[in-house]
C-alpha positions, 0 to 999 in steps of 0.5 A, a space after each residue: 073650803 075643805 068643809 064644803 067639799 067634804 060635808 057640803 056636797 060641793 063637786 068640781 066641774 068635771 065631777 058635775 059633768 060626769 054626773 050629768 052625762 050619767 044621768 042623761 044616759 040613764 034616762 035615755 036608756 030607760 026609754 029606749 030599752 023597752 023599744 029595743 026589746 019590742 023590736 028584737 022580739 018582733 024579729 023572726 028567729 031572734 029569740 031562738 038565736 038569743 036563747 042559744 047564744 052564750 052569755 058573752 055573745 048576747 050583745 052581739 045577737 042584739 046588735 045583729 037584729 036591731 041596728 038602731 032604735 029611735 034614731 039611736 045607733 046600737 053601741 055596746 052599752 045599749 046592746 048590753 042594756 037591751 040584752 038585760 031587758 030581753 032576759 028580764 022579759 023572758 024570765 017574766 014570761 017563764 014565771 007566768 007560764 
């Protein structure tokens, strides 16, 4: 039995539940973050306020302008992922200029 857990890749029920939840959240975020970024950049004054915000308050700025995306409410992890997506898009736009 120990060999199965150590070398066989067996996991407990709790570990399997955690892995499933993580995969589900990751998959959902990969779809919702681009929608959030598009919704945020379309809002008036959002980018200026985002650029002026400190690194610790950017999630709050995102939550202020985007309340929900595709029936998904904005929570901290979603706001953080969206803020990261916005920063990536701003960096890509800066390199193209």
